[in-house]
N, C-alpha and C positions, 0 to 999 in steps of 0.2 A: 510561587509558580503553581498554577493548578496541576493537579495529578494527571488529568487527561492530556494536557499539553506536554507533560514530562513523558508520558508513555509514547505519544506521537514522535517526540524527539528521539527517544531510544529506538523506536522502530526505523526511523529514517537513518539514524547513524548505523544501525545494523545492516540495512539494505545497502548503504553506500559500501560497507566493508565486504558484504557478500558479493555484490556485483563486481567489486574491484578484484576479489579472490577469483571470480569467474573470468577475469581477464577483460572485462568490459571497462571502457572509459565512462566515467560518471559525471553528469553536469547537474548543477543545482540551479533552479531558476531564481532570478533575483527578486521577482515579485511574489507576494503572498497570495495574489489573486488567481494564480493559474489553477486549473482543475486537476493538476498533477504535481507531484513532489519531486520528481527526478526525471532526468532524460539519460538513457543508456544508449551508448554507441555499440551496436551489434553488427555482425557481418551482414545481417539483413536489413541494416539501416538503423536509423534513430527510433528508440521506443520510449514513449511517455509512460512513466510509472507512478501510479497512485499508491501510496504507502499507508497501510492501516496496521494498528495494534488491536489485538483482541484476546480476551481471556475465555472466549467461547468459540466452539467450532462453527457456530452460526455467526458469520461476521456481518455486522450492521454496515450497510453501504451508504446510508444516508449521511449527509453533512448537516449538523445541527449547530446553530450558533444563536446567541441572543443579541438583540438590538433594543432601541428604545420602545419598540412596539411589542416585545416579547420574544418568544423563540421562533426562529426561522428554520424549517426543514426543507432540505433540497435533495432531490434524487438525482442520480447520474444522468447526464445528457448524452446523446449520441456523439461518439468520437471524442469524449472528454479525456481519455487516456487509452493506451494500448495494452498495458499489463497492469495487473494488481498484485502487489507484494504484501504479504500479511505476516507480521511477527506475532505468533500464537504463543502465549505465556500463561500457564495455569498451574500454579504450585511449582512443583519441581520440573514440570515438562515445559520445554521451550522448543518450538519448531519454527521453521521458516517455510512459507508457501508462495509459490508464484503461479498465478493464473493468467494465462496469456490471451485475455480477451477483455472487452469493456462491457460491464454489466449494466446495461441501459435500463433505467426506470425501476430497478429491483430494489427491494428493501434490504435483502440480505442474500448471502451465498454461504453454502456449507463447505468447509475445508475437507478435503479427503486425502488419502495416502498418495494419490497420483499427483497431486499438486505440491507435495512436499519436496523442498530442495535437498538434494544430497550434494555434498561438496564437490563431486566430480561433475556436477551440472544438475539440470532439472530432471528428476526421475520420471 
């Protein structure tokens, strides 16, 4: 298995555990083609969550894959997801971040202390 896929699996598993700990019901889409990785049932309604793993505080938001014609780079489209969850891991430092918006057309977003998840909820 490719390392990037393993990191994405790790981030998704951690997101499921964290949202469950926050007392949200978590749903996993059956399809791989969805623009989001999880659906969270919150008191404010269902939220589509895009999950990312990053070892850098500047998180790449593009989706890059290869096909028979080479690499394909896609930027986020309007209303692709509601929340962005990021598992940040760099050496001994591991943090979880939740950004409650969709970053349309952007190449990256910078993680800050205000987006960091504290286990009592989002800080």
